[in-house]
C-alpha atoms as a printed R data frame, in Angstrom:
    type eleno elety resid chain resno       x       y      z
1   ATOM     1    CA   MET     A     1 -16.134 -10.995 15.169
2   ATOM     2    CA   GLU     A     2 -15.318 -14.037 16.367
3   ATOM     3    CA   SER     A     3 -15.879 -13.427 19.919
4   ATOM     4    CA   VAL     A     4 -19.688 -11.883 19.267
5   ATOM     5    CA   ALA     A     5 -20.185 -15.225 17.324
6   ATOM     6    CA   ASP     A     6 -19.182 -17.128 20.078
7   ATOM     7    CA   MET     A     7 -20.917 -15.133 22.667
8   ATOM     8    CA   PHE     A     8 -23.958 -15.714 20.572
9   ATOM     9    CA   ALA     A     9 -23.344 -19.746 20.677
10  ATOM    10    CA   ALA     A    10 -22.543 -19.534 24.516
11  ATOM    11    CA   LEU     A    11 -25.594 -17.541 25.609
12  ATOM    12    CA   ALA     A    12 -29.307 -18.979 25.664
13  ATOM    13    CA   PRO     A    13 -31.409 -16.302 23.843
14  ATOM    14    CA   ALA     A    14 -34.918 -16.134 23.496
15  ATOM    15    CA   ASP     A    15 -35.189 -16.120 19.635
16  ATOM    16    CA   LYS     A    16 -32.906 -18.683 18.715
17  ATOM    17    CA   GLU     A    17 -33.249 -18.384 15.150
18  ATOM    18    CA   LYS     A    18 -32.412 -14.679 14.914
19  ATOM    19    CA   ALA     A    19 -29.093 -15.581 17.155
20  ATOM    20    CA   GLU     A    20 -28.240 -18.398 14.814
21  ATOM    21    CA   GLN     A    21 -28.694 -15.701 12.090
22  ATOM    22    CA   LEU     A    22 -26.484 -13.000 13.774
23  ATOM    23    CA   ARG     A    23 -23.796 -15.829 14.441
24  ATOM    24    CA   GLU     A    24 -23.464 -16.516 11.269
25  ATOM    25    CA   LYS     A    25 -23.247 -13.202  9.920
26  ATOM    26    CA   TYR     A    26 -20.458 -12.450 12.317
27  ATOM    27    CA   ARG     A    27 -18.784 -15.642 11.417
28  ATOM    28    CA   LYS     A    28 -18.790 -14.798  7.475
29  ATOM    29    CA   GLY     A    29 -17.490 -11.285  8.717
30  ATOM    30    CA   ALA     A    30 -14.603 -13.018 10.826
31  ATOM    31    CA   GLU     A    31 -13.766 -15.528  7.579
32  ATOM    32    CA   ARG     A    32 -13.806 -12.370  5.212
33  ATOM    33    CA   HIS     A    33 -11.613 -10.562  7.660
34  ATOM    34    CA   GLU     A    34  -9.274 -13.321  7.824
35  ATOM    35    CA   LYS     A    35  -8.964 -13.637  3.543
36  ATOM    36    CA   ASP     A    36  -8.290  -9.845  3.507
37  ATOM    37    CA   LYS     A    37  -5.541 -10.178  6.134
38  ATOM    38    CA   ASP     A    38  -2.697 -10.927  3.419
39  ATOM    39    CA   GLU     A    39  -3.830  -8.484  0.894
40  ATOM    40    CA   ILE     A    40  -3.617  -5.954  3.899
41  ATOM    41    CA   SER     A    41  -0.372  -6.866  4.773
42  ATOM    42    CA   GLU     A    42   1.078  -6.558  1.243
43  ATOM    43    CA   LYS     A    43  -0.326  -3.086  0.788
44  ATOM    44    CA   ALA     A    44   0.881  -2.322  4.154
45  ATOM    45    CA   ASN     A    45   4.544  -3.447  3.273
46  ATOM    46    CA   GLU     A    46   4.171  -1.486 -0.198
47  ATOM    47    CA   LEU     A    47   3.132   1.783  1.965
48  ATOM    48    CA   GLU     A    48   6.257   1.399  4.293
49  ATOM    49    CA   LYS     A    49   8.408   1.311  1.252
50  ATOM    50    CA   GLU     A    50   6.862   4.423 -0.035
51  ATOM    51    CA   ARG     A    51   7.143   5.895  3.035
52  ATOM    52    CA   GLU     A    52  10.807   5.172  3.449
53  ATOM    53    CA   VAL     A    53  11.630   6.592 -0.012
54  ATOM    54    CA   ALA     A    54   9.559   9.961  0.814
55  ATOM    55    CA   GLY     A    55  11.585   9.806  4.183
56  ATOM    56    CA   LYS     A    56  15.212   9.408  2.209
57  ATOM    57    CA   ARG     A    57  13.558  12.321 -0.206
58  ATOM    58    CA   ALA     A    58  13.024  14.594  2.640
59  ATOM    59    CA   ASP     A    59  16.195  14.229  4.112
60  ATOM    60    CA   HIS     A    60  17.919  15.005  0.764
61  ATOM    61    CA   PHE     A    61  15.723  18.487  0.476
62  ATOM    62    CA   ASN     A    62  16.109  19.466  3.696
63  ATOM    63    CA   ALA     A    63  20.188  18.943  3.576
64  ATOM    64    CA   GLY     A    64  19.777  20.740  0.282
65  ATOM    65    CA   GLU     A    65  18.037  23.572  1.899
66  ATOM    66    CA   VAL     A    66  20.348  24.237  4.665
67  ATOM    67    CA   VAL     A    67  23.222  24.293  2.338
68  ATOM    68    CA   LEU     A    68  21.461  26.741  0.175
69  ATOM    69    CA   GLU     A    69  20.811  29.036  2.884
70  ATOM    70    CA   ILE     A    70  24.557  28.954  4.596
71  ATOM    71    CA   ALA     A    71  25.624  29.961  0.978
72  ATOM    72    CA   LEU     A    72  23.291  32.643  0.729
73  ATOM    73    CA   ILE     A    73  24.502  33.970  4.293
74  ATOM    74    CA   ILE     A    74  28.185  33.725  3.079
75  ATOM    75    CA   CYS     A    75  27.116  35.668 -0.211
76  ATOM    76    CA   SER     A    76  25.366  38.311  1.784
77  ATOM    77    CA   LEU     A    77  29.170  38.653  3.744
78  ATOM    78    CA   THR     A    78  30.227  40.098  0.495
79  ATOM    79    CA   LEU     A    79  28.151  42.976  0.841
80  ATOM    80    CA   LEU     A    80  29.796  43.877  4.067
81  ATOM    81    CA   THR     A    81  33.369  42.914  3.421
82  ATOM    82    CA   ARG     A    82  33.486  43.308 -0.091
83  ATOM    83    CA   LYS     A    83  36.065  40.528 -0.537
84  ATOM    84    CA   LYS     A    84  35.233  38.480 -3.621
85  ATOM    85    CA   ALA     A    85  36.377  35.199 -1.702
86  ATOM    86    CA   PHE     A    86  33.276  35.134  0.436
87  ATOM    87    CA   TRP     A    87  31.564  35.569 -2.922
88  ATOM    88    CA   LEU     A    88  33.338  32.504 -4.553
89  ATOM    89    CA   SER     A    89  32.957  30.517 -1.735
90  ATOM    90    CA   GLY     A    90  28.889  31.187 -1.363
91  ATOM    91    CA   MET     A    91  28.517  30.228 -5.031
92  ATOM    92    CA   ALA     A    92  30.617  26.854 -4.845
93  ATOM    93    CA   LEU     A    93  28.692  26.274 -1.466
94  ATOM    94    CA   GLY     A    94  25.132  27.049 -3.524
95  ATOM    95    CA   THR     A    95  26.080  24.678 -6.273
96  ATOM    96    CA   VAL     A    96  26.683  22.081 -3.963
97  ATOM    97    CA   GLY     A    97  23.443  22.829 -2.015
98  ATOM    98    CA   LEU     A    98  21.681  22.681 -5.471
99  ATOM    99    CA   VAL     A    99  23.178  19.074 -6.342
100 ATOM   100    CA   VAL     A   100  22.295  17.766 -2.829
101 ATOM   101    CA   THR     A   101  18.664  19.133 -3.398
102 ATOM   102    CA   ILE     A   102  18.386  17.678 -7.198
103 ATOM   103    CA   SER     A   103  19.763  14.458 -6.344
104 ATOM   104    CA   GLY     A   104  16.687  13.859 -3.836
105 ATOM   105    CA   PHE     A   105  14.583  13.684 -7.051
106 ATOM   106    CA   PHE     A   106  16.634  10.608 -8.496
107 ATOM   107    CA   ILE     A   107  16.014   8.496 -5.009
108 ATOM   108    CA   ARG     A   108  13.398   5.707 -6.088
């Protein structure tokens, strides 16, 4: 906007009054944007913090999902082998996955 205002000042338009009005309009717009810059920067910083928290939560949820899927596979091995050790280890791993997933809700 400043460059447009400077352009109106540098050029020799046919209608000088109209050019001066446009120049003033763009100059006011540039001043308004300069004032809003700090407010916008603060909002951007807040949104970056929210994005970081959401990313950390997503990491916990994804890790929990992976652990739960592995636990499901291990528990499925019980059907094939009929060994109780697979069932118990799958349940223990499922509990770990559940804890990891739930911990994602407590990240602030």
